[in-house]
C-alpha positions as CSV (number, residue, x, y, z in Angstrom):
1,M,0.0,0.0,0.0
2,S,2.9,2.4,0.9
3,N,4.6,1.6,-2.5
4,A,1.4,2.3,-4.4
5,T,0.9,5.6,-2.6
6,E,4.4,6.7,-3.3
7,S,4.1,5.6,-7.0
8,Q,0.9,7.6,-7.3
9,T,2.5,10.7,-5.7
10,T,5.5,10.4,-8.1
11,I,3.2,10.2,-11.1
12,T,1.2,13.2,-10.0
13,A,4.4,15.2,-9.3
14,G,5.7,14.3,-12.8
15,R,2.5,15.4,-14.4
16,G,2.7,18.7,-12.5
17,I,6.2,19.3,-13.7
18,L,5.4,18.4,-17.3
19,E,2.3,20.7,-17.2
20,R,4.3,23.6,-15.8
21,V,7.0,23.1,-18.5
22,L,4.3,22.9,-21.2
23,F,2.5,26.0,-20.0
24,S,5.7,27.9,-19.7
25,T,6.6,27.0,-23.3
26,V,3.2,28.0,-24.6
27,T,3.6,31.5,-23.1
28,T,7.3,32.0,-23.6
29,L,7.3,31.3,-27.4
30,P,4.7,34.0,-28.3
31,C,6.3,36.3,-25.8
32,C,9.7,35.9,-27.5
33,V,8.2,36.4,-31.0
34,F,6.5,39.6,-29.8
35,L,9.6,40.9,-28.2
36,I,11.5,40.4,-31.5
37,I,8.7,42.3,-33.4
38,N,8.7,45.1,-30.8
39,G,12.5,45.2,-30.8
40,A,12.5,45.5,-34.6
41,M,9.8,48.2,-34.4
42,L,11.8,50.2,-31.8
43,F,14.9,49.9,-33.9
44,T,12.9,51.0,-36.9
45,L,11.7,54.2,-35.1
46,R,15.3,55.2,-34.5
47,S,16.7,54.3,-37.9
48,K,15.3,57.2,-39.9
49,T,15.4,61.0,-39.3
50,V,11.7,61.3,-40.2
51,F,10.8,59.0,-37.3
52,C,12.9,61.0,-34.8
53,E,11.5,64.3,-35.9
54,T,7.8,63.5,-36.0
55,S,5.7,63.8,-32.9
56,R,3.4,60.8,-33.4
57,Y,6.4,58.5,-34.1
58,I,8.2,59.8,-30.9
59,L,5.0,59.0,-28.9
60,L,4.7,55.6,-30.6
61,Y,8.3,54.8,-29.6
62,N,7.4,55.7,-26.0
63,L,4.3,53.5,-26.1
64,L,6.3,50.6,-27.6
65,F,9.1,50.9,-25.1
66,A,6.7,50.7,-22.2
67,D,4.8,47.8,-23.7
68,T,8.0,45.9,-24.4
69,A,9.2,46.5,-20.8
70,V,5.8,45.3,-19.4
71,L,5.9,42.2,-21.7
72,A,9.4,41.2,-20.5
73,Q,8.6,41.8,-16.8
74,S,5.3,40.0,-17.0
75,Q,6.9,36.9,-18.5
76,L,9.7,37.0,-15.9
77,L,7.2,37.1,-13.1
78,Y,5.1,34.4,-14.7
79,L,8.1,32.0,-15.1
80,L,9.1,32.6,-11.5
81,A,5.6,31.7,-10.3
82,A,5.3,28.8,-12.7
83,F,8.5,27.2,-11.3
84,R,7.5,28.0,-7.8
85,I,10.4,30.4,-7.1
86,R,9.6,32.6,-4.1
87,L,11.4,35.9,-3.9
88,T,12.2,38.2,-0.9
89,Y,10.0,41.2,-0.4
90,P,12.7,43.7,-1.5
91,V,13.4,41.9,-4.8
92,C,9.7,41.4,-5.5
93,G,9.1,45.1,-4.6
94,V,11.6,46.3,-7.2
95,L,10.2,44.1,-9.9
96,T,6.6,45.0,-9.3
97,M,7.3,48.7,-8.9
98,L,9.1,48.7,-12.3
99,A,6.1,46.9,-13.7
100,S,3.7,49.5,-12.2
101,L,5.9,52.3,-13.6
102,T,5.7,51.0,-17.2
103,T,2.1,49.7,-17.0
104,A,0.8,53.2,-16.5
105,I,2.8,54.6,-19.4
106,S,0.7,52.9,-22.0
107,P,-2.8,54.4,-21.2
108,L,-1.2,57.9,-20.6
109,T,0.7,57.7,-24.0
110,L,-2.5,56.6,-25.7
111,V,-4.2,59.7,-24.3
112,V,-1.5,62.0,-25.7
113,M,-1.5,60.2,-29.1
114,S,-5.3,60.7,-29.3
115,L,-5.1,64.4,-28.5
116,E,-2.4,64.7,-31.2
117,R,-4.8,63.1,-33.8
118,Y,-7.6,65.4,-32.5
119,V,-5.5,68.5,-33.1
120,A,-4.3,67.3,-36.5
121,V,-7.9,66.9,-37.7
122,C,-9.8,69.6,-35.9
123,Y,-7.1,72.3,-35.9
124,P,-4.9,71.5,-38.9
125,L,-3.5,75.0,-39.3
126,R,-2.4,75.1,-35.7
127,H,-1.1,71.5,-35.5
128,A,2.5,72.5,-36.4
129,T,2.7,75.1,-33.7
130,I,0.9,73.1,-31.0
131,I,2.4,69.6,-31.7
132,T,6.1,70.4,-31.7
133,I,9.0,68.2,-30.9
134,R,9.6,70.2,-27.7
135,N,6.0,70.0,-26.6
136,T,6.0,66.2,-27.3
137,R,9.1,65.7,-25.2
138,K,7.5,67.7,-22.4
139,A,4.4,65.5,-22.6
140,I,6.5,62.3,-22.4
141,F,8.4,63.7,-19.4
142,G,5.0,64.5,-17.8
143,I,3.8,60.9,-18.5
144,W,6.9,59.4,-16.8
145,A,6.8,61.9,-13.9
146,F,3.1,61.1,-13.2
147,S,3.8,57.4,-13.3
148,S,6.8,57.8,-11.1
149,L,4.7,59.6,-8.5
150,N,2.4,56.6,-8.4
151,V,5.3,54.3,-7.8
152,L,6.6,56.6,-5.1
153,A,3.2,56.6,-3.4
154,R,3.1,52.7,-3.5
155,I,6.6,52.6,-2.0
156,L,5.6,54.8,0.9
157,L,2.5,52.7,1.5
158,L,4.6,49.6,1.4
159,L,7.1,50.9,3.9
160,D,4.3,51.3,6.4
161,F,4.1,47.6,6.8
162,P,5.9,46.3,9.9
163,F,8.5,44.1,8.1
164,Q,10.6,44.0,11.3
165,D,7.9,41.8,12.9
166,L,8.5,39.0,10.3
167,E,10.8,36.2,11.0
168,N,12.5,36.7,7.5
169,L,11.8,38.7,4.3
170,Q,11.0,35.6,2.3
171,M,7.6,35.8,0.7
172,I,5.0,33.1,1.5
173,E,3.2,33.6,-1.8
174,Y,4.6,34.1,-5.3
175,C,5.7,37.6,-6.4
176,T,2.7,39.5,-7.8
177,E,1.5,43.1,-7.4
178,E,-1.5,41.9,-5.5
179,N,0.6,40.0,-2.9
180,L,2.5,43.3,-2.1
181,L,-0.8,45.1,-1.2
182,L,-0.1,44.2,2.4
183,E,-2.3,46.9,4.0
184,P,-6.0,47.7,3.3
185,V,-5.0,51.3,2.5
186,S,-2.6,50.0,-0.2
187,N,-5.4,48.0,-1.8
188,L,-7.8,51.0,-1.6
189,Y,-5.1,53.3,-3.2
190,D,-4.6,50.8,-6.0
191,K,-8.3,50.6,-6.9
192,V,-8.7,54.4,-6.7
193,Y,-5.6,55.1,-8.9
194,T,-6.5,52.5,-11.5
195,S,-10.1,53.7,-11.7
196,F,-9.0,57.3,-12.0
197,L,-6.4,56.5,-14.7
198,F,-8.7,54.4,-16.9
199,V,-11.8,56.5,-16.5
200,S,-9.9,59.7,-17.4
201,A,-8.2,58.1,-20.3
202,S,-11.5,56.7,-21.6
203,V,-13.2,60.1,-21.4
204,I,-10.4,61.9,-23.2
205,I,-10.0,59.4,-26.0
206,T,-13.8,59.3,-26.4
207,F,-13.9,63.1,-26.5
208,S,-11.2,63.1,-29.2
209,Y,-13.1,60.5,-31.2
210,I,-16.4,62.6,-31.0
211,G,-14.4,65.7,-32.0
212,V,-13.0,64.0,-35.0
213,M,-16.4,62.7,-36.0
214,V,-17.9,66.2,-35.9
215,A,-15.0,67.6,-37.8
216,A,-15.3,65.0,-40.5
217,R,-18.7,66.4,-41.4
218,S,-17.2,69.8,-42.1
219,A,-16.7,70.6,-45.8
220,S,-13.2,72.0,-45.1
221,T,-11.9,68.9,-43.4
222,D,-9.8,66.3,-45.3
223,K,-12.2,63.3,-45.3
224,A,-9.5,60.7,-45.8
225,S,-7.4,62.1,-42.9
226,A,-10.4,62.3,-40.7
227,R,-11.4,58.7,-41.4
228,K,-7.9,57.5,-40.7
229,A,-7.8,59.5,-37.5
230,R,-11.2,58.1,-36.4
231,N,-10.0,54.5,-37.0
232,T,-6.8,55.2,-35.1
233,L,-8.8,56.5,-32.1
234,L,-11.0,53.4,-32.2
235,L,-7.9,51.3,-32.0
236,H,-6.7,53.3,-29.1
237,L,-9.9,52.7,-27.3
238,V,-9.5,48.9,-27.9
239,Q,-5.9,49.1,-26.6
240,L,-7.1,50.9,-23.6
241,G,-9.8,48.4,-22.9
242,L,-7.4,45.5,-23.2
243,S,-5.0,47.3,-20.8
244,L,-7.9,47.7,-18.3
245,L,-8.8,44.0,-18.7
246,S,-5.2,43.0,-18.0
247,T,-5.3,45.2,-14.8
248,M,-8.6,43.7,-13.6
249,S,-7.8,40.1,-14.5
250,N,-6.3,39.2,-11.1
251,Q,-9.4,40.3,-9.3
252,L,-11.5,38.3,-11.7
253,F,-9.5,35.2,-11.0
254,V,-10.0,35.6,-7.3
255,V,-13.7,35.2,-7.9
256,I,-13.3,32.4,-10.3
257,S,-11.1,30.4,-8.0
258,K,-13.9,30.1,-5.5
259,V,-16.1,28.1,-7.9
260,L,-13.6,26.2,-10.1
261,S,-10.8,23.8,-9.3
262,K,-7.3,25.0,-9.0
263,I,-6.1,23.3,-12.2
264,A,-9.0,24.7,-14.2
265,V,-8.3,28.3,-12.9
266,V,-4.6,27.8,-13.9
267,R,-5.5,26.8,-17.5
268,I,-7.9,29.7,-17.8
269,Q,-5.2,32.0,-16.6
270,I,-2.8,30.8,-19.3
271,V,-5.3,31.6,-22.1
272,V,-6.2,35.0,-20.5
273,Y,-2.5,35.8,-20.0
274,V,-1.6,35.2,-23.7
275,C,-4.7,36.9,-25.0
276,I,-5.0,39.9,-22.7
277,I,-1.5,40.5,-21.4
278,I,1.0,39.2,-24.0
279,F,-0.9,39.9,-27.3
280,P,-2.0,43.5,-26.5
281,R,1.7,44.5,-25.8
282,C,2.5,43.7,-29.5
283,L,-0.7,45.3,-30.8
284,S,0.8,48.7,-31.4
285,A,3.7,47.3,-33.4
286,L,1.3,45.2,-35.5
287,I,-1.1,48.1,-36.0
288,Y,1.4,50.7,-37.0
289,G,3.7,48.3,-38.7
290,I,0.9,47.2,-41.1
291,R,-1.2,50.4,-41.4
292,D,1.5,53.1,-41.6
293,Q,2.9,53.4,-45.1
294,T,6.1,55.1,-43.9
295,I,6.9,52.5,-41.2
296,R,5.9,49.3,-43.0
297,P,8.7,49.0,-45.7
298,V,11.4,49.9,-43.1
299,L,10.0,47.5,-40.5
300,I,9.8,44.6,-43.1
301,Y,13.4,45.4,-44.1
302,H,14.6,45.0,-40.6
303,L,12.5,41.9,-39.9
304,C,14.0,40.3,-43.0
305,C,17.5,40.8,-41.6
306,H,18.5,43.6,-44.0
307,L,17.9,41.6,-47.1
308,K,18.3,43.7,-50.3
309,L,14.7,44.8,-51.1
310,S,13.5,47.3,-53.6
311,I,10.8,49.7,-52.5
312,N,8.4,51.3,-55.0
313,P,8.3,55.0,-53.9
314,A,4.8,55.4,-55.4
315,T,3.1,52.5,-53.7
316,N,5.6,51.6,-50.9
317,E,5.4,48.0,-52.1
318,I,8.4,45.8,-51.5
319,S,9.9,43.3,-53.8
320,P,13.2,41.2,-53.8
């Protein structure tokens, strides 16, 4: 009986290890592919003068940089949890604070990009004077400063926890942002900040979309430009919605875990992680890499490892 029990335990443990390796592979492969695409896109946006001197491309670089950082950090934390590696509170705090910093960059940058499109369509004559390189850099500085203040507030709340009363600084649970919300006030702050950020961003992007819709009906407005700006703003709303879903996913799983088995919750988490956290972080590169006629040929050139390709200047089509 003892041998049978030990054999069953060994089989169960083996299945558990195999399943963790399988799930880790399923998430790591698309993550690596998206990191390569994002890396090529980032390199593309620094390879030409036009990209470095155009406000919307500078904002796109900022958005892609933040998304790429979040993608890498999320996968690192996932692998640590998948292989049951528990960190100390200081190490986990550094990783999660960096994740908090870059996570807030995406919705804030989407807001600025939406306002840039709104000004381009609704105030075309003033666009060149309002949306300058200097003002764009100021906006990016403001985005990072606002996100940094949020991280500082989280650190101050975290320091209020009596760590000296613990036997050691080793975490009992795996390293996640939720497991560092050690005090009720930290949890409350997180909910208030997230709600404020996404509600404000949604209102501003929706306002920009309505403004572009109204301007599109004017006889003096470039219809093609207005239609393109409207589609871009819709995509920004989709990106914002996916970012919000990724932020709320952990709270959703807390509810699901009460009615489903642990293994079922883990499998659902894998699907949600790939669809809501990994894929949206590559969405900007895919959207602009395919839609933007200036970026597309240069991006394909870099993705093809600098193969000699000829570009038709009239159509931007690429041929060997």
